[in-house]
C-alpha positions, 0 to 999 in steps of 0.5 A: 070212685071210678069202677076201674079204681074200685077194681084195682083196690079189690085186686090189690086186697085179694093179692095181699090176702094171697088170693089170685085176682082174675085178670091180674096176670095171664097164665104162662108156662112155669116149667119145661113143656112136654109134647106126647106122641101116641105113635113111634118115632118116624111117623107122620104124627111124630114128625108133626110134634117135632116140627112144632117143637122146633119152630116154637123154639127157633122162632122164640115163640116159647121160652121154656124147653120142650121135650117130645116123648113117644108113647105108642100103643093101644090105639093112643090109649097108652098116651091118653092114660098118661095125659089123664094122670096130669089133670089141669097141667097145661105143660103137657100136650098130646098130638091128636088125630082121628085115631082116639075118636075111632077107638072111643067109638069102638070101645077100645078107649077106657077114658072119656075122650071129650073130658080132655081139653081141645087145644088146636087143629093145625093141619089135615092130610087128605086121603089119596086113592092110588093105583098101579101105573098100568091099572085099568082104573083111570079115575075115582069114578071108575073105582066107584063104578067097579065097586057098584057092580061088585063090592068085592071086585077090588082089593083096597089096601090100607094101613094099619088097622080096619076101621081107621080113617083110610077104611072110612074114606074107602067106605064113604066112596063105596056108600056114594055108589050105594054099595054095601060097605061091609062087603068091601075087600080090605087088605091091611098092611103094617105100614103105608109104604108096604101097601103102596109098594103092593099097589105099584106091583099090582098085588092090590087094586087100590091103596088109600094113603096120604099124598106125602106117602105116595108122591115119591112113587107117583113122581117115579111113574110107579103109581097114579093117584086117581082121586083125593078126598079133599075139599080143594086140589093140592098144590105142587106136584099133585096139583093136577090130580082131581078131587073126588068132588071134581069127579062127582063123588061127594066125599071129603075126608082127611086125617086131622092133626093138632093137639089136646091137653089134660082135663081141667085146664083153666080159661087162662091156660087155653088162652095162652095156647090159643095165642102161641099157636096163632103165632105159629101158623103165621110164621114163615117157618111154619109155612115152609114146613107145610109146603115141604110136608105137603100138608093142608093148613086147617087151623082151628083154635080151641073153641073151633076145634072142640066143635070140629071134634064133635062133628068128626065123631058123628061122621066116624060113628055113623060109618063105623056103625054101618061097618058093624064095628061099633061095640 
């Protein structure tokens, strides 16, 4: 009797006994899906979730209905506590950024972040350093030199909390110039739009923000981008802006965005999501969304994403320790 025939008989026997047979059927959603957004409506994180939801359904990549639910607060703690109540349930995904990693490092997250299931990283939003149109700072090199001469000589604005990705990007630039990052003059705004407006008016010297946030004022001639912390130059209207690396500053740091799932997902459940997200990033609708939102594609499947999260955690912990923000 052949091996394949033996396997078939074994599977049929298990099915007759009411036991699932490995490989007999791949997992698929059996009920409606929920995307959990750990920020309020209208944020970039919210926009990502709703864009993915729309494409999944318009391109018919997923048959089930999808609901997007906002659960802001607690440095993603509220959303993650909710996700933590649904172990093994692959019908629920939460949008992931660097925020819960920094929260975990700073002792703000009471859950073990790495027990959750990494699903996919989709995009990254590079961090841009912005100055007023008439600022004497012409390049990121000027910014680094000024900080080296006096770490408190420049006010650096960001939203919405110290220790976040924007703060860390500024600290990495300062570190590249051998500056004591604890001495940086950080000004925190509730929203990036407020900080960019302050930079345009000359009320702060530099603003760290995502390109999508600042491009309207860049195109209006109100502010200039002096450097972007990305590996390569951006496309479109920001194509002429040099990266930090172009200017001899070896800093690449961005805000990743993807999805994680509850603890305890099976290999079949992870394979399902790997498949649908791989189809998503190949779709023309997704390509259009990336271009429209000035995102940078940074697709990683579950296994790759899990390794990347560990790498990011190490970088974040290193800088936050230097900033004396680790408890």
